[in-house]
C-alpha positions, 0 to 999 in steps of 0.5 A: 505557572501550572496553568501555563505548563498545562496550556503549553502541553495541550498546545504541543499535543494539538500541534503534534496531532495536526502534523501527523495528519500530513496531507490532510493538514495541507488540504490535500486528499490523503493518498489512501483516499485519492481516486484511481489515476487514469494516466498511468503509463508503461514507464510508470509500471516499469518503476516497480521493477524493485518489487520483483522476486520472492518475499516473506512477510509476517502476520503476527507470528505467522509467516506468509510468502509471495512472489512478484513479477513485472511482465511489460505492463502487468504485475503478477502476484503469486501467493506461495507455500513455504516450499515455494509452490503456488498456493492458489491463483495469482493476482494480476494487475494490468494496465488498461486505458491508463488505469493499473489495477486488478479485479472487477466492479466493487472488488477492483483496486487501481493505482492512484500513484506510482513512483520509484519508491511506492505504488498506492492502490485505492478502491476503484469504487469509493468506499468499497474496500481498503487502500494499500501501498507497497513502499520500498525501504532503503534497507532492501525490504518494503512495506505493505501498508493497508489503510481502511475505515473501521466500523468505529469510523476511525482510520485503521492501518496495518503494516507488513515488512516484506523481506527477500526470501528463498524457498527451501 
Protein backbone atom coordinates (compact mmCIF):
# COMPACT_ATOMS: atom_id res chain seq x y z
CA UNK A 1 0.00 0.00 0.00
CA UNK A 2 2.84 2.45 0.81
CA UNK A 3 4.34 1.93 -2.66
CA UNK A 4 1.01 2.80 -4.23
CA UNK A 5 0.71 6.00 -2.16
CA UNK A 6 4.30 6.97 -3.02
CA UNK A 7 3.69 6.25 -6.70
CA UNK A 8 0.42 8.24 -6.67
CA UNK A 9 2.16 11.16 -4.98
CA UNK A 10 4.98 11.17 -7.55
CA UNK A 11 2.45 11.05 -10.41
CA UNK A 12 0.49 13.90 -8.82
CA UNK A 13 3.65 16.03 -8.54
CA UNK A 14 4.56 15.30 -12.17
CA UNK A 15 1.08 16.17 -13.45
CA UNK A 16 1.06 19.39 -11.40
CA UNK A 17 4.49 20.43 -12.72
CA UNK A 18 3.46 19.71 -16.31
CA UNK A 19 0.20 21.63 -16.01
CA UNK A 20 2.04 24.66 -14.61
CA UNK A 21 4.11 24.84 -17.78
CA UNK A 22 0.90 25.75 -19.64
CA UNK A 23 1.74 26.80 -23.17
CA UNK A 24 4.98 24.83 -23.33
CA UNK A 25 2.99 21.68 -22.53
CA UNK A 26 0.80 22.33 -25.60
CA UNK A 27 3.84 22.60 -27.82
CA UNK A 28 3.43 26.37 -28.21
CA UNK A 29 6.16 28.93 -27.65
CA UNK A 30 5.67 30.55 -24.23
CA UNK A 31 4.59 34.20 -24.59
CA UNK A 32 7.79 35.44 -22.95
CA UNK A 33 9.86 33.69 -25.66
CA UNK A 34 7.76 34.58 -28.71
CA UNK A 35 9.30 36.83 -31.37
CA UNK A 36 8.08 40.43 -31.75
CA UNK A 37 4.89 40.75 -33.78
CA UNK A 38 5.21 42.58 -37.09
CA UNK A 39 1.47 43.16 -37.58
CA UNK A 40 0.52 45.44 -34.65
CA UNK A 41 -1.99 48.15 -35.61
CA UNK A 42 -3.16 51.47 -34.18
CA UNK A 43 -6.31 49.63 -33.01
CA UNK A 44 -4.10 47.24 -31.02
CA UNK A 45 -2.27 50.12 -29.32
CA UNK A 46 -5.66 51.71 -28.48
CA UNK A 47 -6.50 48.57 -26.45
CA UNK A 48 -3.93 49.78 -23.90
CA UNK A 49 -5.95 52.84 -22.80
CA UNK A 50 -6.61 51.07 -19.48
CA UNK A 51 -2.97 51.65 -18.46
CA UNK A 52 -3.19 55.45 -18.66
CA UNK A 53 -2.62 57.30 -15.41
CA UNK A 54 -0.24 57.47 -12.48
CA UNK A 55 0.73 54.28 -10.69
CA UNK A 56 2.64 53.14 -7.60
CA UNK A 57 4.45 49.83 -7.37
CA UNK A 58 6.51 48.29 -4.62
CA UNK A 59 9.94 46.72 -4.96
CA UNK A 60 10.12 45.03 -1.60
CA UNK A 61 9.51 47.87 0.84
CA UNK A 62 10.61 50.56 -1.63
CA UNK A 63 7.85 52.32 -3.61
CA UNK A 64 8.30 53.49 -7.19
CA UNK A 65 6.04 55.70 -9.29
CA UNK A 66 5.21 55.80 -13.01
CA UNK A 67 2.84 57.62 -15.34
CA UNK A 68 1.55 56.08 -18.58
CA UNK A 69 -0.06 57.89 -21.50
CA UNK A 70 -1.28 56.59 -24.85
CA UNK A 71 -0.95 59.25 -27.54
CA UNK A 72 -2.15 57.81 -30.84
CA UNK A 73 0.27 54.98 -31.61
CA UNK A 74 2.76 55.97 -28.89
CA UNK A 75 2.91 54.94 -25.24
CA UNK A 76 4.87 57.30 -23.00
CA UNK A 77 6.14 55.90 -19.69
CA UNK A 78 7.50 58.42 -17.20
CA UNK A 79 9.31 57.54 -13.98
CA UNK A 80 8.24 59.92 -11.23
CA UNK A 81 9.47 61.07 -7.86
CA UNK A 82 7.14 60.80 -4.87
CA UNK A 83 6.03 64.42 -5.39
CA UNK A 84 4.95 63.63 -8.97
CA UNK A 85 7.83 65.40 -10.75
CA UNK A 86 9.76 63.65 -13.50
CA UNK A 87 12.70 61.45 -12.54
CA UNK A 88 14.69 61.14 -15.77
CA UNK A 89 13.79 60.77 -19.42
CA UNK A 90 10.59 58.92 -20.38
CA UNK A 91 10.51 55.61 -22.24
CA UNK A 92 8.75 55.97 -25.58
CA UNK A 93 7.08 52.92 -27.13
CA UNK A 94 6.19 53.60 -30.78
CA UNK A 95 4.38 51.77 -33.55
CA UNK A 96 6.64 51.61 -36.61
CA UNK A 97 6.16 49.31 -39.58
CA UNK A 98 3.84 47.00 -37.63
CA UNK A 99 6.16 46.71 -34.60
CA UNK A 100 5.34 48.37 -31.27
CA UNK A 101 8.38 48.84 -29.07
CA UNK A 102 11.17 50.95 -27.62
CA UNK A 103 14.94 51.11 -27.78
CA UNK A 104 17.45 50.20 -30.48
CA UNK A 105 19.51 47.15 -31.44
CA UNK A 106 20.27 44.69 -28.63
CA UNK A 107 18.41 46.93 -26.18
CA UNK A 108 15.14 46.95 -28.16
CA UNK A 109 11.96 45.44 -26.72
CA UNK A 110 8.85 45.01 -28.84
CA UNK A 111 5.35 43.63 -28.34
CA UNK A 112 4.72 40.04 -29.30
CA UNK A 113 1.03 40.37 -28.46
CA UNK A 114 -1.50 43.00 -27.42
CA UNK A 115 -4.97 42.16 -26.10
CA UNK A 116 -7.53 44.13 -24.11
CA UNK A 117 -6.08 42.52 -20.96
CA UNK A 118 -2.32 42.63 -21.46
CA UNK A 119 0.66 43.56 -23.59
CA UNK A 120 3.63 41.18 -23.80
CA UNK A 121 7.04 42.65 -24.64
CA UNK A 122 10.01 40.51 -25.69
CA UNK A 123 13.61 41.28 -26.65
CA UNK A 124 13.74 42.24 -30.34
CA UNK A 125 17.02 40.28 -30.49
CA UNK A 126 16.47 36.80 -29.02
CA UNK A 127 18.40 36.23 -25.81
CA UNK A 128 19.23 39.94 -25.35
CA UNK A 129 17.28 41.14 -22.33
CA UNK A 130 14.23 40.10 -20.40
CA UNK A 131 10.60 39.83 -21.34
CA UNK A 132 7.92 41.80 -19.55
CA UNK A 133 4.15 41.90 -19.54
CA UNK A 134 1.67 44.49 -18.32
CA UNK A 135 -1.40 42.50 -17.27
CA UNK A 136 -4.66 44.19 -16.30
CA UNK A 137 -6.39 42.86 -13.17
CA UNK A 138 -10.15 42.82 -12.42
CA UNK A 139 -9.71 44.99 -9.30
CA UNK A 140 -8.34 47.98 -11.28
CA UNK A 141 -4.68 47.24 -10.56
CA UNK A 142 -2.28 45.68 -13.04
CA UNK A 143 0.77 43.45 -12.81
CA UNK A 144 4.14 44.17 -14.33
CA UNK A 145 5.57 40.67 -14.83
CA UNK A 146 9.28 40.28 -15.69
CA UNK A 147 10.60 36.96 -17.04
CA UNK A 148 14.25 36.09 -17.69
CA UNK A 149 16.65 33.17 -17.71
CA UNK A 150 19.05 33.31 -14.77
CA UNK A 151 22.72 32.39 -14.78
CA UNK A 152 21.64 28.95 -13.51
CA UNK A 153 19.57 28.60 -16.75
CA UNK A 154 16.32 28.53 -14.73
CA UNK A 155 13.34 30.73 -15.55
CA UNK A 156 13.12 33.65 -13.13
CA UNK A 157 10.09 35.86 -12.62
CA UNK A 158 9.27 39.00 -10.64
CA UNK A 159 5.78 40.46 -10.33
CA UNK A 160 5.00 44.04 -9.32
CA UNK A 161 1.42 45.04 -8.50
CA UNK A 162 0.69 48.54 -9.80
CA UNK A 163 -1.97 50.57 -7.98
CA UNK A 164 -3.54 53.90 -8.96
CA UNK A 165 -1.71 56.76 -7.31
CA UNK A 166 -2.11 60.51 -6.90
CA UNK A 167 1.05 62.59 -6.25
CA UNK A 168 1.10 64.53 -2.97
